[in-house]
gemmi code that builds the backbone of each chain (N, CA, C; Angstrom):
import gemmi

chains = {
    "A": [
        ("GLY", (-28.552, 32.516, 17.525), (-27.562, 32.721, 16.468), (-28.218, 33.180, 15.195)),
        ("GLU", (-27.382, 33.503, 14.223), (-27.906, 33.996, 12.957), (-28.593, 32.865, 12.189)),
        ("ASP", (-29.589, 33.256, 11.398), (-30.268, 32.293, 10.543), (-30.582, 32.975, 9.227)),
        ("VAL", (-30.456, 32.223, 8.146), (-30.714, 32.745, 6.808), (-31.625, 31.758, 6.100)),
        ("GLU", (-32.701, 32.264, 5.516), (-33.680, 31.396, 4.870), (-33.881, 31.818, 3.416)),
        ("GLN", (-34.053, 30.813, 2.563), (-34.322, 31.043, 1.145), (-35.348, 30.036, 0.667)),
        ("SER", (-36.055, 30.396, -0.388), (-36.891, 29.411, -1.053), (-35.978, 28.469, -1.834)),
        ("LEU", (-36.456, 27.251, -2.092), (-35.576, 26.210, -2.615), (-35.457, 26.208, -4.136)),
        ("PHE", (-36.495, 26.684, -4.818), (-36.510, 26.484, -6.265), (-37.204, 27.647, -6.953)),
        ("LEU", (-36.664, 28.020, -8.125), (-37.276, 29.053, -8.951), (-37.075, 28.681, -10.409)),
        ("SER", (-38.145, 28.753, -11.178), (-38.060, 28.477, -12.605), (-38.502, 29.715, -13.372)),
        ("VAL", (-37.688, 30.135, -14.337), (-38.033, 31.300, -15.155), (-37.726, 30.985, -16.614)),
        ("ARG", (-38.346, 31.750, -17.493), (-38.074, 31.615, -18.923), (-36.889, 32.488, -19.303)),
        ("GLU", (-36.149, 32.011, -20.262), (-35.017, 32.780, -20.772), (-35.494, 34.155, -21.223)),
        ("GLY", (-34.777, 35.186, -20.810), (-35.131, 36.552, -21.174), (-35.939, 37.275, -20.113)),
        ("ASP", (-36.601, 36.500, -19.245), (-37.347, 37.119, -18.147), (-36.397, 37.514, -17.024)),
        ("SER", (-36.916, 38.256, -16.066), (-36.141, 38.581, -14.867), (-36.369, 37.503, -13.809)),
        ("SER", (-35.325, 37.230, -13.056), (-35.414, 36.304, -11.924), (-35.268, 37.107, -10.642)),
        ("VAL", (-36.037, 36.768, -9.657), (-35.885, 37.394, -8.343), (-35.769, 36.295, -7.296)),
        ("ILE", (-34.631, 36.262, -6.652), (-34.360, 35.270, -5.616), (-34.371, 35.985, -4.268)),
        ("ASN", (-35.137, 35.449, -3.344), (-35.347, 36.120, -2.059), (-34.635, 35.421, -0.905)),
        ("CYS", (-34.360, 36.203, 0.112), (-33.628, 35.711, 1.273), (-34.046, 36.528, 2.491)),
        ("THR", (-34.196, 35.878, 3.626), (-34.414, 36.608, 4.876), (-33.329, 36.218, 5.865)),
        ("TYR", (-32.979, 37.143, 6.745), (-31.922, 36.884, 7.709), (-32.362, 37.415, 9.059)),
        ("THR", (-31.637, 37.042, 10.106), (-32.078, 37.394, 11.448), (-31.140, 38.344, 12.176)),
        ("ASP", (-29.889, 38.460, 11.722), (-28.920, 39.280, 12.457), (-29.378, 40.733, 12.492)),
        ("SER", (-29.402, 41.325, 13.654), (-29.892, 42.694, 13.774), (-28.769, 43.724, 13.736)),
        ("SER", (-27.525, 43.276, 13.777), (-26.415, 44.237, 13.779), (-26.000, 44.555, 12.353)),
        ("SER", (-25.142, 45.525, 12.216), (-24.611, 45.849, 10.892), (-23.831, 44.667, 10.359)),
        ("THR", (-24.025, 44.405, 9.103), (-23.420, 43.207, 8.561), (-23.271, 43.335, 7.053)),
        ("TYR", (-22.485, 42.462, 6.486), (-22.421, 42.306, 5.034), (-23.285, 41.114, 4.635)),
        ("LEU", (-23.933, 41.264, 3.501), (-24.762, 40.186, 2.955), (-24.268, 39.876, 1.549)),
        ("TYR", (-24.178, 38.605, 1.240), (-23.541, 38.157, 0.008), (-24.483, 37.273, -0.804)),
        ("TRP", (-24.242, 37.276, -2.103), (-24.850, 36.290, -2.985), (-23.723, 35.505, -3.661)),
        ("TYR", (-23.777, 34.183, -3.482), (-22.844, 33.284, -4.141), (-23.615, 32.425, -5.144)),
        ("LYS", (-22.924, 32.033, -6.196), (-23.500, 31.161, -7.230), (-22.702, 29.867, -7.268)),
        ("GLN", (-23.419, 28.749, -7.372), (-22.749, 27.460, -7.468), (-23.262, 26.730, -8.692)),
        ("GLU", (-22.386, 26.544, -9.667), (-22.728, 25.739, -10.843), (-22.345, 24.289, -10.561)),
        ("PRO", (-22.939, 23.352, -11.292), (-22.663, 21.931, -11.020), (-21.170, 21.621, -11.031)),
        ("GLY", (-20.700, 20.973, -9.972), (-19.306, 20.559, -9.891), (-18.327, 21.668, -9.583)),
        ("ALA", (-18.827, 22.856, -9.363), (-17.945, 23.998, -9.133), (-18.089, 24.499, -7.700)),
        ("GLY", (-17.208, 25.412, -7.323), (-17.254, 25.982, -5.987), (-18.264, 27.097, -5.878)),
        ("LEU", (-18.171, 27.837, -4.804), (-19.081, 28.948, -4.552), (-18.436, 30.205, -5.118)),
        ("GLN", (-19.064, 30.771, -6.131), (-18.531, 31.954, -6.790), (-19.250, 33.186, -6.266)),
        ("LEU", (-18.495, 34.148, -5.746), (-19.116, 35.371, -5.250), (-19.666, 36.178, -6.421)),
        ("LEU", (-20.956, 36.531, -6.321), (-21.580, 37.350, -7.352), (-21.557, 38.824, -6.977)),
        ("THR", (-22.002, 39.113, -5.779), (-22.101, 40.494, -5.331), (-22.336, 40.510, -3.829)),
        ("TYR", (-22.210, 41.688, -3.241), (-22.463, 41.814, -1.816), (-22.959, 43.225, -1.525)),
        ("ILE", (-23.542, 43.393, -0.352), (-24.078, 44.691, 0.043), (-23.886, 44.860, 1.540)),
        ("PHE", (-23.580, 46.073, 1.948), (-23.491, 46.342, 3.373), (-24.862, 46.757, 3.862)),
        ("SER", (-25.133, 46.488, 5.111), (-26.503, 46.642, 5.613), (-26.955, 48.088, 5.748)),
        ("ASN", (-26.067, 49.058, 5.481), (-26.524, 50.455, 5.506), (-26.928, 50.949, 4.109)),
        ("MET", (-26.898, 50.026, 3.145), (-27.296, 50.359, 1.777), (-28.668, 49.753, 1.497)),
        ("ASP", (-29.386, 50.373, 0.550), (-30.693, 49.853, 0.139), (-30.613, 49.044, -1.137)),
        ("MET", (-29.684, 49.423, -1.993), (-29.633, 48.819, -3.312), (-28.204, 48.855, -3.846)),
        ("LYS", (-27.913, 47.844, -4.641), (-26.636, 47.832, -5.344), (-26.863, 47.193, -6.707)),
        ("GLN", (-26.349, 47.844, -7.745), (-26.540, 47.305, -9.092), (-25.196, 47.023, -9.730)),
        ("ASP", (-25.108, 45.884, -10.400), (-23.883, 45.491, -11.080), (-24.282, 44.762, -12.350)),
        ("GLN", (-24.288, 45.489, -13.449), (-24.672, 44.952, -14.765), (-26.081, 44.348, -14.672)),
        ("ARG", (-26.224, 43.051, -14.893), (-27.576, 42.461, -14.882), (-28.094, 42.168, -13.474)),
        ("LEU", (-27.240, 42.357, -12.477), (-27.609, 42.002, -11.110), (-28.018, 43.233, -10.313)),
        ("THR", (-29.132, 43.116, -9.602), (-29.568, 44.168, -8.682), (-29.862, 43.532, -7.342)),
        ("VAL", (-29.239, 44.058, -6.302), (-29.496, 43.590, -4.946), (-30.327, 44.646, -4.234)),
        ("LEU", (-31.430, 44.216, -3.643), (-32.275, 45.107, -2.850), (-32.265, 44.628, -1.407)),
        ("LEU", (-32.115, 45.574, -0.496), (-32.095, 45.231, 0.924), (-33.150, 46.037, 1.658)),
        ("ASN", (-34.042, 45.345, 2.331), (-35.015, 45.956, 3.224), (-34.567, 45.618, 4.633)),
        ("LYS", (-33.858, 46.566, 5.243), (-33.254, 46.280, 6.539), (-34.313, 46.117, 7.622)),
        ("LYS", (-35.398, 46.856, 7.507), (-36.465, 46.779, 8.512), (-37.044, 45.366, 8.569)),
        ("ASP", (-37.285, 44.797, 7.381), (-37.861, 43.454, 7.312), (-36.787, 42.376, 7.245)),
        ("LYS", (-35.519, 42.770, 7.213), (-34.402, 41.833, 7.084), (-34.614, 40.929, 5.866)),
        ("HIS", (-34.900, 41.568, 4.752), (-35.185, 40.865, 3.513), (-34.216, 41.325, 2.440)),
        ("LEU", (-33.619, 40.368, 1.784), (-32.629, 40.619, 0.729), (-33.105, 39.924, -0.539)),
        ("SER", (-32.949, 40.595, -1.665), (-33.304, 39.935, -2.917), (-32.217, 40.163, -3.958)),
        ("LEU", (-32.139, 39.206, -4.866), (-31.221, 39.285, -6.002), (-32.063, 39.218, -7.267)),
        ("ARG", (-31.989, 40.259, -8.058), (-32.711, 40.281, -9.320), (-31.707, 40.114, -10.448)),
        ("ILE", (-31.988, 39.145, -11.331), (-31.163, 38.926, -12.510), (-31.993, 39.339, -13.718)),
        ("ALA", (-31.562, 40.377, -14.400), (-32.287, 40.835, -15.586), (-31.906, 39.976, -16.792)),
        ("ASP", (-32.857, 39.810, -17.709), (-32.590, 39.090, -18.955), (-31.898, 37.753, -18.666)),
        ("THR", (-32.564, 36.930, -17.887), (-31.969, 35.664, -17.433), (-31.622, 34.774, -18.616)),
        ("GLN", (-30.431, 34.194, -18.568), (-29.927, 33.322, -19.627), (-29.805, 31.888, -19.110)),
        ("THR", (-29.704, 30.940, -20.028), (-29.567, 29.542, -19.609), (-28.298, 29.339, -18.781)),
        ("GLY", (-27.283, 30.142, -19.043), (-26.052, 30.039, -18.257), (-26.199, 30.512, -16.815)),
        ("ASP", (-27.328, 31.118, -16.520), (-27.597, 31.535, -15.138), (-28.163, 30.394, -14.295)),
        ("SER", (-28.476, 29.276, -14.936), (-28.991, 28.128, -14.189), (-27.934, 27.651, -13.204)),
        ("ALA", (-28.274, 27.644, -11.937), (-27.312, 27.314, -10.879), (-28.049, 27.355, -9.545)),
        ("ILE", (-27.301, 27.113, -8.482), (-27.841, 27.322, -7.133), (-27.291, 28.639, -6.605)),
        ("TYR", (-28.155, 29.472, -6.075), (-27.772, 30.786, -5.572), (-27.901, 30.789, -4.049)),
        ("PHE", (-26.800, 31.115, -3.394), (-26.768, 31.130, -1.934), (-26.700, 32.556, -1.419)),
        ("CYS", (-27.566, 32.848, -0.486), (-27.494, 34.074, 0.285), (-26.644, 33.777, 1.515)),
        ("ALA", (-25.791, 34.711, 1.922), (-24.966, 34.483, 3.108), (-24.805, 35.789, 3.872)),
        ("GLU", (-24.716, 35.640, 5.170), (-24.567, 36.790, 6.043), (-23.252, 36.631, 6.794)),
        ("ARG", (-22.543, 37.730, 6.969), (-21.268, 37.649, 7.663), (-21.423, 38.088, 9.112)),
        ("ASP", (-20.984, 37.241, 9.990), (-20.994, 37.518, 11.419), (-19.769, 38.360, 11.743)),
        ("LEU", (-19.975, 39.588, 12.210), (-18.862, 40.494, 12.446), (-18.236, 40.341, 13.835)),
        ("THR", (-18.738, 39.415, 14.636), (-18.095, 39.175, 15.930), (-16.914, 38.236, 15.708)),
        ("GLY", (-15.978, 38.251, 16.601), (-14.811, 37.393, 16.426), (-13.780, 38.025, 15.512)),
        ("THR", (-12.638, 37.400, 15.409), (-11.540, 37.973, 14.649), (-11.579, 37.582, 13.178)),
        ("ALA", (-12.184, 36.483, 12.874), (-12.292, 36.064, 11.473), (-13.744, 35.767, 11.210)),
        ("SER", (-14.329, 36.551, 10.349), (-15.780, 36.538, 10.228), (-16.282, 35.302, 9.498)),
        ("LYS", (-17.099, 34.539, 10.154), (-17.696, 33.379, 9.501), (-18.934, 33.801, 8.739)),
        ("LEU", (-19.274, 33.024, 7.723), (-20.477, 33.250, 6.935), (-21.562, 32.276, 7.371)),
        ("THR", (-22.772, 32.776, 7.438), (-23.948, 31.929, 7.668), (-24.731, 31.900, 6.370)),
        ("PHE", (-24.932, 30.702, 5.842), (-25.553, 30.532, 4.528), (-27.014, 30.124, 4.650)),
        ("GLY", (-27.781, 30.477, 3.618), (-29.096, 29.898, 3.426), (-28.971, 28.544, 2.751)),
        ("THR", (-30.109, 27.902, 2.516), (-30.121, 26.574, 1.912), (-29.797, 26.595, 0.432)),
        ("GLY", (-29.857, 27.789, -0.163), (-29.627, 27.887, -1.597), (-30.927, 27.783, -2.376)),
        ("THR", (-31.043, 28.566, -3.442), (-32.196, 28.527, -4.349), (-31.728, 28.014, -5.691)),
        ("ARG", (-32.333, 26.934, -6.127), (-31.970, 26.395, -7.442), (-32.753, 27.144, -8.504)),
        ("LEU", (-32.047, 27.832, -9.380), (-32.670, 28.568, -10.478), (-32.607, 27.729, -11.747)),
        ("GLN", (-33.768, 27.482, -12.302), (-33.857, 26.742, -13.557), (-34.343, 27.697, -14.630)),
        ("VAL", (-33.589, 27.817, -15.696), (-33.949, 28.714, -16.791), (-34.397, 27.872, -17.969)),
        ("THR", (-35.630, 28.092, -18.403), (-36.194, 27.295, -19.501), (-36.279, 28.126, -20.777)),
        ("LEU", (-36.252, 27.426, -21.906), (-36.290, 28.113, -23.204), (-37.715, 28.498, -23.586)),
    ],
    "B": [
        ("GLU", (-6.727, 34.246, -13.077), (-7.235, 34.745, -11.788), (-6.902, 33.734, -10.689)),
        ("PRO", (-6.372, 34.208, -9.565), (-6.042, 33.273, -8.476), (-7.288, 32.570, -7.980)),
        ("GLU", (-7.110, 31.309, -7.573), (-8.245, 30.577, -7.058), (-7.814, 29.642, -5.945)),
        ("VAL", (-8.795, 29.224, -5.176), (-8.585, 28.242, -4.125), (-8.759, 26.863, -4.752)),
        ("THR", (-7.799, 25.997, -4.551), (-7.904, 24.648, -5.120), (-8.009, 23.618, -4.007)),
        ("GLN", (-8.843, 22.610, -4.254), (-9.054, 21.556, -3.270), (-8.830, 20.198, -3.916)),
        ("THR", (-8.207, 19.323, -3.157), (-8.008, 17.947, -3.626), (-8.262, 16.969, -2.477)),
        ("PRO", (-8.769, 15.751, -2.785), (-9.312, 15.362, -4.089), (-10.693, 15.968, -4.298)),
        ("SER", (-11.249, 15.791, -5.464), (-12.604, 16.285, -5.699), (-13.624, 15.343, -5.056)),
        ("HIS", (-13.268, 14.063, -4.967), (-14.149, 13.090, -4.333), (-13.295, 12.096, -3.553)),
        ("GLN", (-13.658, 11.875, -2.308), (-12.939, 10.951, -1.442), (-13.945, 9.947, -0.867)),
        ("VAL", (-13.641, 8.685, -1.072), (-14.488, 7.627, -0.509), (-13.680, 6.924, 0.569)),
        ("THR", (-14.273, 6.715, 1.732), (-13.555, 6.082, 2.823), (-14.493, 5.190, 3.623)),
        ("GLN", (-13.890, 4.286, 4.377), (-14.656, 3.421, 5.250), (-14.838, 4.091, 6.608)),
        ("MET", (-15.969, 3.840, 7.219), (-16.230, 4.364, 8.553), (-15.086, 3.993, 9.495)),
        ("GLY", (-14.648, 4.962, 10.317), (-13.571, 4.722, 11.257), (-12.193, 5.074, 10.725)),
        ("GLN", (-12.088, 5.276, 9.417), (-10.800, 5.629, 8.830), (-10.532, 7.125, 8.970)),
        ("GLU", (-9.268, 7.478, 8.897), (-8.865, 8.877, 8.915), (-8.813, 9.410, 7.485)),
        ("VAL", (-9.253, 10.643, 7.316), (-9.125, 11.282, 6.009), (-8.495, 12.654, 6.180)),
        ("ILE", (-7.778, 13.061, 5.174), (-7.204, 14.405, 5.125), (-7.667, 15.071, 3.839)),
        ("LEU", (-8.329, 16.184, 3.989), (-8.780, 16.968, 2.841), (-7.813, 18.132, 2.679)),
        ("ARG", (-7.422, 18.359, 1.444), (-6.370, 19.341, 1.198), (-6.880, 20.554, 0.435)),
        ("CYS", (-6.275, 21.678, 0.737), (-6.666, 22.952, 0.147), (-5.403, 23.787, -0.069)),
        ("VAL", (-5.349, 24.462, -1.205), (-4.314, 25.457, -1.420), (-5.012, 26.803, -1.540)),
        ("PRO", (-4.918, 27.627, -0.500), (-5.582, 28.944, -0.544), (-4.885, 29.876, -1.535)),
        ("ILE", (-5.507, 30.997, -1.794), (-4.903, 32.021, -2.631), (-3.651, 32.551, -1.922)),
        ("SER", (-2.590, 32.777, -2.680), (-1.252, 32.878, -2.087), (-1.063, 34.045, -1.114)),
        ("ASN", (-1.694, 35.163, -1.304), (-1.466, 36.284, -0.384), (-2.553, 36.386, 0.688)),
        ("HIS", (-3.376, 35.365, 0.791), (-4.430, 35.373, 1.802), (-3.895, 34.864, 3.132)),
        ("LEU", (-4.465, 35.412, 4.207), (-3.968, 35.106, 5.544), (-4.968, 34.379, 6.421)),
        ("TYR", (-6.249, 34.380, 6.003), (-7.307, 33.751, 6.791), (-7.864, 32.574, 5.993)),
        ("PHE", (-8.093, 31.479, 6.687), (-8.522, 30.254, 6.018), (-9.701, 29.657, 6.762)),
        ("TYR", (-10.564, 29.006, 5.995), (-11.824, 28.518, 6.553), (-12.137, 27.145, 5.970)),
        ("TRP", (-12.882, 26.379, 6.758), (-13.539, 25.178, 6.251), (-15.031, 25.277, 6.546)),
        ("TYR", (-15.801, 24.912, 5.539), (-17.254, 24.813, 5.661), (-17.642, 23.430, 5.143)),
        ("ARG", (-18.844, 22.969, 5.504), (-19.317, 21.741, 4.905), (-20.799, 21.872, 4.576)),
        ("GLN", (-21.214, 21.037, 3.622), (-22.618, 21.007, 3.233), (-23.062, 19.560, 3.120)),
        ("ILE", (-23.853, 19.119, 4.076), (-24.484, 17.805, 3.975), (-25.565, 17.904, 2.903)),
        ("LEU", (-25.721, 16.836, 2.129), (-26.638, 16.841, 1.002), (-28.027, 17.328, 1.407)),
        ("GLY", (-28.493, 18.354, 0.720), (-29.826, 18.884, 0.981), (-29.904, 19.861, 2.140)),
        ("GLN", (-28.762, 20.128, 2.780), (-28.783, 21.034, 3.930), (-27.957, 22.292, 3.634)),
        ("LYS", (-27.896, 23.165, 4.612), (-27.189, 24.432, 4.430), (-25.674, 24.228, 4.463)),
        ("VAL", (-24.973, 25.180, 3.879), (-23.527, 25.247, 4.043), (-23.253, 25.730, 5.476)),
        ("GLU", (-22.453, 24.949, 6.209), (-22.219, 25.252, 7.626), (-20.755, 25.575, 7.878)),
        ("PHE", (-20.514, 26.569, 8.678), (-19.159, 26.933, 9.087), (-18.588, 25.873, 10.021)),
        ("LEU", (-17.331, 25.506, 9.786), (-16.635, 24.579, 10.679), (-15.589, 25.305, 11.511)),
        ("VAL", (-14.664, 25.999, 10.823), (-13.516, 26.534, 11.536), (-12.879, 27.652, 10.716)),
        ("SER", (-12.287, 28.608, 11.432), (-11.449, 29.617, 10.791), (-10.060, 29.554, 11.406)),
        ("PHE", (-9.067, 29.968, 10.631), (-7.662, 29.737, 11.008), (-6.859, 30.944, 10.580)),
        ("TYR", (-6.053, 31.457, 11.502), (-5.226, 32.631, 11.207), (-3.968, 32.565, 12.049)),
        ("ASN", (-2.860, 32.921, 11.459), (-1.600, 33.003, 12.200), (-1.293, 31.671, 12.892)),
        ("ASN", (-1.541, 30.601, 12.159), (-1.224, 29.244, 12.620), (-2.019, 28.787, 13.830)),
        ("GLU", (-3.168, 29.396, 14.031), (-4.028, 28.878, 15.083), (-5.495, 29.081, 14.732)),
        ("ILE", (-6.336, 28.293, 15.390), (-7.771, 28.393, 15.155), (-8.284, 29.700, 15.754)),
        ("SER", (-9.022, 30.469, 14.934), (-9.637, 31.707, 15.396), (-11.001, 31.446, 16.014)),
        ("GLU", (-11.737, 30.587, 15.346), (-13.095, 30.290, 15.788), (-13.480, 28.917, 15.258)),
        ("LYS", (-14.287, 28.213, 15.998), (-14.791, 26.928, 15.521), (-16.239, 26.760, 15.942)),
        ("SER", (-16.955, 25.947, 15.177), (-18.353, 25.719, 15.484), (-18.496, 24.481, 16.371)),
        ("GLU", (-19.725, 24.240, 16.774), (-19.999, 23.061, 17.621), (-19.712, 21.762, 16.842)),
        ("ILE", (-19.823, 21.832, 15.522), (-19.572, 20.640, 14.705), (-18.107, 20.222, 14.824)),
        ("PHE", (-17.230, 21.185, 14.950), (-15.785, 20.951, 14.928), (-15.352, 20.396, 16.283)),
        ("ASP", (-15.590, 19.100, 16.460), (-15.239, 18.478, 17.748), (-13.838, 17.879, 17.688)),
        ("ASP", (-13.504, 17.062, 18.658), (-12.134, 16.526, 18.768), (-11.752, 15.614, 17.606)),
        ("GLN", (-12.723, 15.184, 16.822), (-12.404, 14.348, 15.664), (-11.791, 15.160, 14.529)),
        ("PHE", (-11.956, 16.459, 14.580), (-11.482, 17.328, 13.513), (-10.221, 18.061, 13.939)),
        ("SER", (-9.339, 18.298, 12.985), (-8.199, 19.169, 13.226), (-7.811, 19.834, 11.911)),
        ("VAL", (-7.166, 20.986, 12.025), (-6.692, 21.707, 10.849), (-5.216, 22.007, 11.027)),
        ("GLU", (-4.566, 22.168, 9.880), (-3.128, 22.391, 9.910), (-2.711, 23.127, 8.656)),
        ("ARG", (-1.671, 23.931, 8.816), (-1.062, 24.549, 7.646), (0.377, 24.044, 7.642)),
        ("PRO", (0.604, 22.895, 7.051), (1.868, 22.189, 7.262), (3.092, 22.825, 6.606)),
        ("ASP", (2.879, 23.564, 5.495), (4.060, 23.985, 4.758), (3.951, 25.377, 4.177)),
        ("GLY", (3.082, 26.202, 4.668), (2.985, 27.571, 4.184), (2.162, 27.750, 2.938)),
        ("SER", (1.751, 26.637, 2.289), (0.875, 26.800, 1.139), (-0.388, 25.954, 1.260)),
        ("ASN", (-0.274, 24.779, 1.857), (-1.436, 23.920, 2.015), (-2.168, 24.212, 3.318)),
        ("PHE", (-3.457, 23.930, 3.299), (-4.287, 24.047, 4.501), (-5.133, 22.779, 4.528)),
        ("THR", (-5.000, 21.988, 5.582), (-5.654, 20.675, 5.581), (-6.688, 20.558, 6.677)),
        ("LEU", (-7.680, 19.733, 6.407), (-8.690, 19.350, 7.390), (-8.571, 17.845, 7.577)),
        ("LYS", (-8.331, 17.422, 8.807), (-8.229, 15.999, 9.119), (-9.434, 15.576, 9.944)),
        ("ILE", (-10.008, 14.460, 9.539), (-11.053, 13.830, 10.346), (-10.477, 12.506, 10.812)),
        ("ARG", (-10.324, 12.326, 12.120), (-9.557, 11.200, 12.652), (-10.257, 9.861, 12.463)),
        ("SER", (-11.502, 9.800, 12.774), (-12.244, 8.544, 12.704), (-13.605, 8.860, 12.110)),
        ("THR", (-13.698, 8.694, 10.805), (-14.899, 9.170, 10.114), (-16.146, 8.392, 10.518)),
        ("LYS", (-17.252, 9.127, 10.528), (-18.559, 8.547, 10.798), (-19.419, 8.708, 9.545)),
        ("LEU", (-20.472, 7.932, 9.481), (-21.363, 8.024, 8.322), (-21.860, 9.457, 8.120)),
        ("GLU", (-22.152, 10.120, 9.245), (-22.714, 11.470, 9.170), (-21.694, 12.540, 8.774)),
        ("ASP", (-20.434, 12.142, 8.600), (-19.438, 13.078, 8.087), (-19.504, 13.200, 6.568)),
        ("SER", (-20.290, 12.356, 5.943), (-20.456, 12.433, 4.488), (-21.053, 13.781, 4.122)),
        ("ALA", (-20.354, 14.515, 3.290), (-20.764, 15.883, 2.952), (-19.808, 16.424, 1.906)),
        ("MET", (-20.141, 17.607, 1.398), (-19.213, 18.374, 0.570), (-18.470, 19.324, 1.496)),
        ("TYR", (-17.162, 19.305, 1.449), (-16.348, 20.161, 2.308), (-15.718, 21.270, 1.449)),
        ("PHE", (-15.965, 22.499, 1.840), (-15.450, 23.656, 1.113), (-14.365, 24.345, 1.926)),
        ("CYS", (-13.300, 24.668, 1.250), (-12.241, 25.493, 1.812), (-12.416, 26.908, 1.277)),
        ("ALA", (-12.083, 27.902, 2.083), (-12.149, 29.293, 1.643), (-10.966, 30.046, 2.221)),
        ("SER", (-10.622, 31.162, 1.586), (-9.568, 32.005, 2.133), (-9.924, 33.469, 1.890)),
        ("SER", (-9.340, 34.336, 2.703), (-9.550, 35.781, 2.546), (-8.275, 36.501, 2.960)),
        ("ILE", (-8.130, 37.714, 2.436), (-6.936, 38.497, 2.762), (-6.930, 38.867, 4.242)),
        ("SER", (-8.101, 39.278, 4.718), (-8.236, 39.604, 6.136), (-9.529, 38.991, 6.632)),
        ("GLY", (-9.750, 39.078, 7.937), (-10.974, 38.519, 8.488), (-12.212, 39.263, 8.029)),
        ("GLU", (-12.032, 40.461, 7.508), (-13.182, 41.270, 7.091), (-13.414, 41.227, 5.598)),
        ("ASN", (-12.509, 40.634, 4.879), (-12.611, 40.666, 3.425), (-13.400, 39.487, 2.867)),
        ("ILE", (-13.650, 39.587, 1.583), (-14.414, 38.563, 0.880), (-13.730, 37.213, 0.988)),
        ("GLN", (-14.520, 36.179, 1.207), (-14.011, 34.813, 1.247), (-14.177, 34.184, -0.132)),
        ("TYR", (-13.085, 33.626, -0.627), (-13.090, 32.945, -1.914), (-13.066, 31.447, -1.658)),
        ("PHE", (-13.959, 30.748, -2.361), (-14.162, 29.330, -2.087), (-13.546, 28.439, -3.166)),
        ("GLY", (-13.132, 27.258, -2.737), (-12.743, 26.225, -3.675), (-13.952, 25.461, -4.185)),
        ("ALA", (-13.695, 24.501, -5.085), (-14.773, 23.725, -5.705), (-15.331, 22.653, -4.782)),
        ("GLY", (-14.624, 22.391, -3.685), (-15.143, 21.438, -2.717), (-14.590, 20.035, -2.897)),
        ("THR", (-14.579, 19.288, -1.812), (-14.272, 17.848, -1.830), (-15.506, 17.120, -1.331)),
        ("ARG", (-15.993, 16.206, -2.157), (-17.129, 15.397, -1.713), (-16.600, 14.197, -0.947)),
        ("LEU", (-16.927, 14.096, 0.330), (-16.511, 12.977, 1.167), (-17.671, 12.008, 1.326)),
        ("SER", (-17.422, 10.773, 0.956), (-18.423, 9.714, 1.114), (-17.885, 8.699, 2.104)),
        ("VAL", (-18.562, 8.529, 3.220), (-18.169, 7.571, 4.250), (-19.107, 6.370, 4.159)),
        ("LEU", (-18.513, 5.199, 3.925), (-19.328, 3.987, 3.728), (-19.336, 3.103, 4.967)),
    ],
}
model = gemmi.Model(1)
for chain_id, residues in chains.items():
    chain = gemmi.Chain(chain_id)
    for i, (resn, *xyz) in enumerate(residues, 1):
        res = gemmi.Residue()
        res.name, res.seqid = resn, gemmi.SeqId(i, " ")
        for name, pos in zip(("N", "CA", "C"), xyz):
            atom = gemmi.Atom()
            atom.name, atom.element = name, gemmi.Element(name[0])
            atom.pos, atom.b_iso = gemmi.Position(*pos), 0.0
            res.add_atom(atom)
        chain.add_residue(res)
    model.add_chain(chain)
structure = gemmi.Structure()
structure.add_model(model)
structure.setup_entities()
């Protein structure tokens, strides 16, 4: 079955760039997502990319996909204290009629002053 | 902005008791999901639901679990006889179609004592 792996923790200084990494195992075409979870809140979709794309940029967020290595990264430019949260990488299984998501463990991003 | 709402935010129950976790999906969405996250572990898919029936379920979703859409707006997850290992954060999600983005609620934290 599909598997998604992430590092558990990342600490960056305010104003620096953050890069959160993720690896996945599904070899078929798929969508890959980044969700953000703030304390006490649900999973907020940040951005997504289809596996035939290499890069997607949305304001401060840049998603890079290396399909050969099955490696996905989320870069946050000019990281702010409000970016402190847990970031989940997720892959969508396209088999079946309703696509389930397979999540990584989440990366806790800590932004320091 | 429409959102998925879940109640209660925290549920405490005794082992062996039945619990019902409630979700109100986004109103024009047709696909509904439950996921759970045991503390420190990955977010795991439980079940997807469409057209008043289960589309897909995971190995976790055994006979102790059931889902229902009782009145056209609520979507519930019932655990018949809770076990200690059912303690987790339970997330509800909904999407317009099986291929579209899944929007998540804030979760219900279930504590089984």
